[in-house]
N, C-alpha and C positions, 0 to 999 in steps of 0.2 A: 503494501500498499504506497510505502514510502515512495518507493520508486515510483510509481505512479503519479504523488504529486508531486515530486520534482520532474517530470517530466511535463506532465500539463501545466506547471508553473514556466516552463522554460519556454513551452510552446505560446504559454499563454503573453508574456514576453516577445518572442519572434512574431507572433502575429501583431500585435501592436505594431512591430515595424512594418507587414507589410502589405502595401495595396491592392486595390482593385483593379488595376491595369488603368489607372489614369492617363487621359492622355494631354500633351499639352495645346493647350489652345490654339488653331492654325489662323494667320492673323486674314482678312477678308480682301483687307486693301493690297492692294499691288505694290504699294512704294514701302521701302524697306523701314518701318518702323520700327523703333524698341522702345518698349514701355518701362519704365521705372520701376523698381519694386514698391509697393506702396506700404512695409514694413519693413524693420530692419531685427528687429527680438521680437517673439511671440510668446507669452505665457498662457498656459489654458493648468488654469488647478482646479481638482476636484471632479474631475470627470470620473464617468462609471464606467468601466470597460467590461465585460463578457466574452468567455470565450465556454463554445460548447462544443464539443466532439461527441464521437456515436455515443459512450459512456461516461462522462464526466460532463462539470460546468462548475467552471471558475468565473467570480466576479470580484470586481476591485476594483478602488478611487487609484486613478494615474494623474499625475503631473507632466506635463509637456511643456520642456523651455527649446524655443526654438533661436539660432541666430542664423540669419539665411545667408543658404548656399554655402554655409561654414562646418555649424557644429549642433547636433542638438541630444537632448539626454532626456529619456522617459523614467520617470522613476514608479514604479510598483509598490503601494500601500494597501495589502489587505486587511490589514488588525490595524486598529486605533493609530494610523496616519504613520505606523512603522515602516520604514524600506524593507519589502523582504527582497526585491531585484531592481537595478537598476541595467539598462541599457544606452550605450552613449555611442554616437552615430557621427562620423562623417561622410565627406565625397568618396572617401576610398574604404573606409571599415566599420567595421560595427565590434563592441565588445558590453559583452552579457556578463555580467554580475552578480554572483546569486551569495547576498548577504548573509542568508541563513544558512549556508555547508560553507561560508570561504573559497569562495572559488569566483573562476571565470572562464570566460572562454574568446578568442579573438576572431572574427572570418570577416572576409573580403563581403562583399556581396553575392561572385560568384561560388565562394562556397555555401556560401544562406542558399541560391537558387538551385541547384542541387538536389535541394531538399523540399525545397516551396513550389505552389503552384497557385499562383500567374508569379513571374518574374516581379524581384524588386531591384529598386534603385533608388540614387539619396532623394530624386525631384521626388517620388511618389511620396516617401519618406518625410520628405518634410512636408506635402499636402495636407497627408495625416495629421500629422503634430501640430498643424498651424487653421485645423478645421476649413481646408481651401478643399475639399473631393467635390465633385460633381455631384453628389450626394446632398449638401448642403452641410452648413455652418453647426445643426443641432443634434444629427444622429447620423450613423454610418452604417451600416449592414454591410460585410464583409465575409466573403466564403472563398476557403483554401484548400488544397491539396496537400497534405503532408504524409506523403508516402502511399498506402491505400485508406488511409483515413481523409475524412471530410470535416473542416474544421469552419466553426463559424464566428467571429468578432463583432461583436455590435458595440460602440462608442457611441453614450450620451455626452456631447458634451459640453462643459458650462464654457459662462462667458468667456471668450478671450481676451487679454489685453494685451494692447502690441507697443511697442518701443519703451518696452518697461526693460528694469534691468533683470536680468536672469542669470541664474549661477549655474553655467554650463562645462565649470571645471573640470578637468578629467580627475577618478577618481584614484585616488592613490591605490595600486595595487598590491604594494609589499606585503601586505599582511593577509593576502588570497593565495590560492592556488590555482594555477593556469593548467587546464585543460581541453584536451583536443576538442573542437568543436564538436567532430565525427562520432566519438564517445557520449556526450553529451545529448546530444540528438539521437 
């Protein structure tokens, strides 16, 4: 049972990272107009995320902090505001930190995409963490495949705050044991 909870916990964190295949919008104007980002930082505190598999269901409060096109941090807090897992992502790498068991795993998007469908990239992840998915800024319902398992992720977003200070500094990992992502999954 403990192993199953760890796997579900990791899947929960990984799925918070996975997008629903959102595409960048095409510009209908023939000119080469480049739009400027409307925000630099985004903070969503107290969002509710639920991961359902064929056999299990896990709900938790989630805080998402984003620095546009640079880094984002997702904190999963299922009990009394205590951070259980933390995901840090840059345009090239993902780090999942299991604070309960004192371990972490690093992966590239290619590593993660070998296990998850649809594929993930930083742009999609940023859209999820800034409530900018085509599904809207109040709720997202996403379906994924993890091997033979179907997984549903539902995020109920709380109001986002733009251009506020966020704390996306990397978590010091010296007290954690690194594990191979393939063994964790």
